Structures are given as C-alpha cells and as structure tokens.
C-alpha positions, 0 to 999 in steps of 0.5 A: 495165314495158311489160308492166305498162303493157299490162295496166293499159291493157287493164284500163282499156279493158276496162271501157268499156261497149258503147253499145248493150248497156250491161250489157256491157263491150267486153271482155264483147262481144269487141269489144276485140280487143287493147291494146299499148304501143309502146316509146315509150309509145303505147297502141294499142287495137284494136276489132273492131265487131260489123259493119263498119257499126256506128254505135256504133264512133265512140263506142266509140273515143272512150270508150276514148281518153278513159278511157285518157287519164284513167288517165294514158296520154298518147299513145293511138291507138284503131284499128278492125280488121275482120280477123279479123272479129268473131263471136259466139264472142267474147262471153265466158261472163260476157257471155252471163250478163249478157245473160240477166240482162237478158232478152236471149237470147245467141247459140248455144254458143261454139265450143270453144277452138282449134277453127274457128267453127261453121257456122251455115247459117241465116244464109245461108238467112235462117231463124232458129234454132229452139232459142233458149231464153227468157231469162226462163223458160228454155222452148225453145218460142220463135218469131222475130217479127222478124229485126231488133230494137233493134240490127242484131245482134239479132232479136225473139223471143217465148216461147210459154210465158210470152208475153214478147217478148225480143231475141236476139243473132243468131249470127254465125260 
C-alpha cells in the first residue's frame, strides 16, 4: 500500500513543470530528488535546486505541494535538499531532448551510470566549452556571447553557421 502510494505521489510530483524552463518537468531536470510516504501517510518530497540561491525553489515547492494535495494526499511536506548537490548529470535524456527541441543546447554528455561525475575544468577556469553544438542546425561552430543568459544556469551562445543565438545550459559537475 505504501509502495503504491509512493509511486503515485512520485508520478504527481514528477509532472510539475520547472518555472524557468517550463518545457521540462522537475523530473526531467533532475530537481525532484525523491518522494517517500511515511508509515503515517505523510508524503515527503525532496527537491534539489540547480543551485542553492535558486529564486524558483519556493514556487517549485508550492506547486509540488498543491498538486500532491489535489491528488488526495492530505499531509504533504516538500523539503529542499542541498546534499548531494544537483549536477547537470541529473538531467534525463528526455529532458535533454526537450531542451534541444526548444532551441536550448543541453549540457555536455551525461556521466555513465555508476561512475563519478566528470571533471569539467572550464567552470573553475572561467572559460566556456568549445564543443557546444547549435540546437537548430547542429553545427559545432558556435561561440559564447555571454556567460549568463535568462537564468543563472544558462549561457548565451551564437552559431557561426546559421547565425542564430541560443541559450546553453551550463555544465555543472
């Protein structure tokens, strides 16, 4: 019974869209870190935001709680968990596909399951990755225009082949 409730609660919470990237659900983005149902029936959902100062975390927490209560779960707690920290490896393959479909370059390749996240030195050195393909024409000939775009986790790039600007979700190991 608790397992079925947990799976149903997960499905409900997993469908909440990200407020800043609404083409993605919290599950696609890897922000939904876990959902448990305690023996007394309390649903506890854990969210790990993309970074500690994420301005959308309050909205995400509220929307998860609203949807879980609307699905019939009376006692709901939504907590923010910063440990372990979120990484771009948590973005699902489906999430990466949705980003590309919406003209946003996803971060670099996901780390193989079970292995440690890759070391991406450009973050610490302040330089951008050179190999970010254009989500519109797939050209690898792109350049960074600005380290920050509409959200703190994106950079603004331009394709030299099709000349279109596009956001890129920065790699965070």
